[in-house]
N, C-alpha and C positions, 0 to 999 in steps of 0.2 A: 460570407455565411454573418450576420449582425448578431456580438455578447452582450447580452444587458451587465452593468455595472453591477457591481454586488457593496454592499457595505460587511464593514469589520468593525464588530466590537472584540476593544483590550476591557479585561473583567481580570480587577486586582483583587483578586478574593485569593481566602487559606485553600493550599494544592488541596487541601485532604480535602477538600467541600468539590473538585475537580469533576470527580467520577460523576456526581449528585445532578450538579450544572450542566453538561453534558447530556445528560440523560433527558433533561425536563426539557434545554433545549432544542433538543435535536424533535421531540413534539409536535412546537409549531414553526418548524419551516428553516431551521437553522441545517444547512447540510455541512460543514467541512467544522475543524475546531484542530486549534494547536496549542499546542500545552509548553510551555516554556519553565523554567523552574520557581517565576513568581506573577507570570500573566496568562492567563487562560483566552487565547483569543479566535471567539465565535464571525461565521461566516453565514451570511444569506444575501439570498439577489435583491436588488434594491425596490422592484417591483412586491416583495414581500415582506419587505420589516415595518416592522410596529413599535414602535416605540412606549407605548400602554401597553401592547400584550407584552412586552420583554417583563416589562414594570410588576404587572398584575402577576406573570407567572413567577418571579420571583418571588415574592410577594406571597403568595400563595402557597406556598412547598418549602419558601426559607425566611422566612418572618422576620429572625430572628439576625439573619446574612450583613454582616455590616462591609462595602466593598465599595469601587470608585468603579467609573466608567469610564471608556474615552471611544465619539466612535472616525470610524474613517468611511468614506467613500474612497471606490478604486473603483476607477473608470475603466470601460471598457475600451476594448484594444483591436487592435487590423493582428490578430495573434503570428500568423501567417507570416507578415514585414515584421513582428517585436522576434521572431526565433531565426528568420534568413539576418540579420543581423546582427543577433547578439550567441545565437547557440554555436558553441565552439565545440570540436569530439570528444569526447571524453574515452581515454583509457584506464583498464587495470591490468598492467603491467606489460606482458607482452599475450597475453590471454585472448583480451577482445577490448573491444573498441564499437562505442555507443558514438557515429555520427549523422550529422543532416546528409542527405541529397546535393546539395549542392558543394560538399568540400570530398575531396580525395580523401579514399583513403590510407592508411597506413602501414606499409607493406609488413614491416615487422610485425605488425599483432596479427593471432592467426586467426581469429573471427571475429566478422563484421556483421556491426547491427545497426541498417539504414532507420532513423526514427526521424518524423515528420511531427511535431508537437502539436497539437492545438492548446484545448486550457487541459491535456491530462498531465497527473504526476510521474516523474520515472526516468527520464530522460539519463540519470546515470548522473548529473551533475551532486543532485542530492545526496551527501552521503546514506545513509538509507540506501539509496537503490547499489550504490557502489560498494556496498557491504553484499547483496545479498548478491552482486554478479559476481563480486570476490570468490563467494562462499560455491557459487555453477563451478567456479573451478578447481574442487576440488570433491564435488558428486559424479558420481558414475550416471549417468540420463542411459545411456544403451536401454536400447530395447522396453525402457521403462513406460509407464503412465505416470503423467507431471498435471498435476493443477497450479497454474498462475492465480491466487487470488486476491481481489484486490487490484486490476492490472493496469492498470493506468493506460500509459500506451502501447503496452502488453511484452516491453520487452526481455523480461525475463524466461516466457513461454516461447517466442521466439528463439531467443537463445537455447533453450534448454530442446526445440527442434530439430535446432543447429546440431548440437549433439545430441543426436540421434535418439531421442524419445521417441517411442514407438504410438503416440497418442498425449496430446497439448486438449487442455480445458480451459480457459483464458475467462477469470469472471469478473467483473466490476460495475456496481450498483450504479455509476452516473451514464449517461449514453454516451457523451463525452468521449471516453475513455471506450467502449464499443466500440464507437464510430472508426477514433484515432485506432484500435486495436488490428481492426479491417484494415486499416489505409496500410497503418506499419507493417504487418504480414503481405498485403499486396507487392512492397516495396521489397521485399526480401523474401519474393516469389514462393509463399509458400501459404497454397490454396486449401490447407485442410485442417488448422485452427481451429478447434470447436471454442463459439466466441458467444458468448453469455452476458444479456444483463439479469444485476439481481445481486442481492448480498448474500449468504451462506444458506440460505435454504433454498436456493439453484445447483446447487450443489448436486449433479448425476448421479444417482443410484449405482454407487463403484468404485471401485480402491483402489488408490493413488499412492502408486510406490513411493513419491517425491512430490510436495508440499509448498510453493514457495507464497509467504504470507507477506508481504510489502506492506503493512496497513495501516494500524497504530494500537497502540495500547488499548484502547475501551474493547474495540470489537475485538483483537486478540484474544480479551477477559471474554467476552459476551460469547464468543464462539465457538471456546474452547473445542466443547464435544463432537460439533457437528465436522470439527478438521479431524477427529481423533479417531472419529465413527467411519471420515472418507479415506483417511489412510492405510496403507496395504499392512503387514504383522511386517517387522524388519525394517518398517519404512523408517524416512525423512524428513519431519516438517522443517520449512529455516524459517525464521523470521524475524520483520525488522520495523520501526517506527515507533520506536521508542526507547528516549533516554536512558544513560547508566542509574538516574535514580529511581528507575522505574523496573528496574532487570529484576532487581530481586521477590520482586510483586507477579513478575511477570512467569523467571522460573518457578516459584512456587506452585504457582498456580497448574502448567505445564506438567510438572512433577506428581502432583495432588494426581493425577489423571492417568500416570501409572508411565507416561514419557520419560527417557533418560537422556542427559542433555552430552552433546558429543561433541560439541564448538561451542566457538564463543569471537566473540571481534569488537574491536569499537572505531570509531569513527569520529571525530569531532565534537565528544559525549554522547553519541548514535550507536548501539548496538543491536549485534545480531544474532540469535540464540539459535542453534540449533539441537534439535534432541528426534531419537528413536524410540521408534513402537514397538517393544518386546511382543517375540513371539510367544503369547504363551495364551488359555482357553480365556481364562475369568475378561484378559481385554477386546480377543478381540471376537468377542462369541455378540 
């Protein structure tokens, strides 16, 4: 399969303007963003990149914004060859291991997750996926309905299934991720994952006892109400995808919706927060 090259813009703009710039660029074809303490990285397929359209959008919405920009071209790769050469197993203590099919599993680890990543995020190498896998070791999945939101490779949904979940729904807006989740479910001999293409509007009309959301700060903030609606009374939503400097904002946003913080963890300045939905009439109506 041929993968098109992408363009990466590195925008040196004030951090307080990140959210607004992301919202505007999302409307003109930018499909992914990465926030660092000082630079906003924006990604767009090479065929969709239009420097004049970028300049016009910034001028229209932020006429007073002063910033610098650098442009990088990210070459298309033979992704299968790339991961076969470089993808090593990732372990979370003796709890679980994420490994490619060509590497033998560690017999000292309880749960093994076979993953053959394409362009999808979520192999366990990134700190946020590791944090979410580690949080799963503390949760009781037995007989529960689970939502893996922004599923990437499907690794969290696959783990939830292995841990005894009754039903698992995996959702991602990226067709690559949907395809990769289906492939990885097959590698792990799981036939009954519900795999959907879309954003929060694709969440089925049901209540989930556990929601796993490893996405990014902007999506977590924007889609909070849909997640809270989908979360069952006494249910847990665990989330990651943001730096420690955004933790207070994310926590306050979910506490304001009536949830209660029950767990926090951090790795390489990335944060995982888990909230419980109290069983009260007002929040669950």
